[in-house]
N, C-alpha and C positions, 0 to 999 in steps of 0.2 A: 724642815719640819721636825719638831721633837717627837721622838717615840721613846718610851721606856719599854724594854723587853727583858724577859728572864732568859738567862742562858740556857741552851738546849740541854737536855739529859744530864741535869745536875753537873755540869762541866766542872772538871777539876782546875782550880788554878792555884798556883803556889801563893803562900803567905810570904811576903818578902822577908819577913822575920826568920823564916826557916832558912832562906838563903843567905841572911845575914849571919845567922848563927854558926854557919861554916866559914866565915870570913874574919879578918881582922881589918879594923878600920884605918885607912891611910891618912885622909885629910878631909875637911869640910871648908876649906878657905881657899887660898890662891892656887889657881891651876899651874901658874908659872913655875912653882917650886916642887911640884909633884914629880916624883921619878916614876912615870908610868911604865908598865910592863904589859905584854900582849896577855890578854885574858883577864886584865883587871875588869871589874865590874863597877860601872858608873851608874849611880842612882840620882833622881831628882824628884823634889816634890813639885809637881806641875803647878800652874797658874789658872788653868781653865776648867771648864765644865766636866771634861772627861776624867780629870784629875780628882774633881771633887766626888764624882760617881765612884771612883776605885775607893776613896776614903769613906764613902757612904756604905760601900760593901763590906770593907774591912777596917774598922775603926782602930784597930790595934797598930795598923801600919803607919811607918814613918814616911815612906816614898811611895810615889805612883808610878814611876817609871824607871826602867833599867836598859842598859846596853852594855855591849862589851867592847874593850879596847883592843884595837889591832894596829899593826904597823903597815901603812900603806903609803906610797909616794914620798918616802923619807920622812914621815912624821905620824905621830900617834892620832888616831882618830877613833870614832865611836860607830859601831854597827848596831842598828836598833830598828824597831818597827812600831809605828804608833798611828793612830787615827788622825787624819786631817794635817798632816805636815808634809803634803806631796811637793815634790819638786815641780817647777813651772812646766806645764805641759803634760804632766803626769794624769792619768784618769783615774787610777786607783791607788790605793795605800798599799805600800810593800815595804820589804826590808830596804834600809837606806844607809849610807855612810855620810858622816859630816864631822866636821872638826869638833873637838871637845868643847870650845868656847861656844859654838853655835848650839850645842847640845844643852848648854847651861845658860844660854841667853836670857836676860831678865825677863823678856816676855813669855818665855817657856818655863823657867824655874824659880821658885822662891829660894830653894836652897839645893845643894847636892853633896854628894860623898862619893869617895873612891873606896873600894874594898878589894882585897886581894886574898885568894884562898890560901889557907896555910899550906905550906909545902906544895906550892903550886907549879909542879913540873909540867902539868898539863895546859897551862895557859896559852902557850904558842899554838898547840894542837886545837884547842877550842877556837881561838883567833882565826886560825886558817879554816876552820869548818864555817864560821860566821861569814867570812869572805866568800866561801864557796856558795852558801844560801844566797848572799847578795849578789853574786855573779848569775845565779839562776833566776833572780827576779822574783823571790818566793812573795806572794802577796800577803797582806795582813788578814788575820783569822777573825772576822766579824763575829763568828759563832763561838769563839773561844773553846774549840775541841783539842784537847791535848793529844787524842789519839791519832789525830790526821796532821801529818807534818808536811802536807803540800801547801798549807797556809799556816802562818804563825802570829802569836801576839808576843808582846815584849819579854814576859818571863819565860815563855816556851822557847823562844830563840836561844836565851842564854843558858836555859836547862838542856835543850837539845844538843847546842854547840859543845857543852862539857860532857853531856852523855856519850857523843859520838868521840870525843877524845879519851874517854875511858872512865869517867867519874859522874855518878849520880849526885849532884849537888844538892838534891832535895832530900837525899837520904830516904826516900820512899814515902815522905810525909807530905800530904797533899790536904787542901781544904776546899770544901764546896761552898759556893757563894754565888749570890745573884748579883749582877752588875748592871744598874741602869745606865744606859748610853744613848747618845744621839744616834739616830738612824740616818744613813744617807751622807754621812760627812766624807 
């Protein structure tokens, strides 16, 4: 059932452009030729209703979703959290890990990009924090409350991982917005 709701308490959500301003672009083309590093930020413009809702709320954005690259099981993967991409048998949305090619699968992404923070000595620490949050099974934050780290949405996950590593990648800049979403996904 569709429901449109306003985010509680004028919730603060990062503008993707703020994060992007702290980064240098690596590639928007083939994954096979990208020299990934832990802590790289991977973005995508999604294909579904949720992505359109993000663009409706922030028309200046280029991407609708973000994750963080980690090294696990001898391969680079993406840790992220999103609505409605549950693993089989999962009853709630939570932080998850998947291959980069799955993250950018055609049914999920129109296009994507990889960004690396300049002088990113903290990438490995941020990636380890993302893996810790994954292991904890942190659920998706359907209320988009930045002040509560017991639940997280995608940009909050990336921001929090870097904050715990020692860098506020938002540089204190935030934007208030209302995001219409599907309820009960």
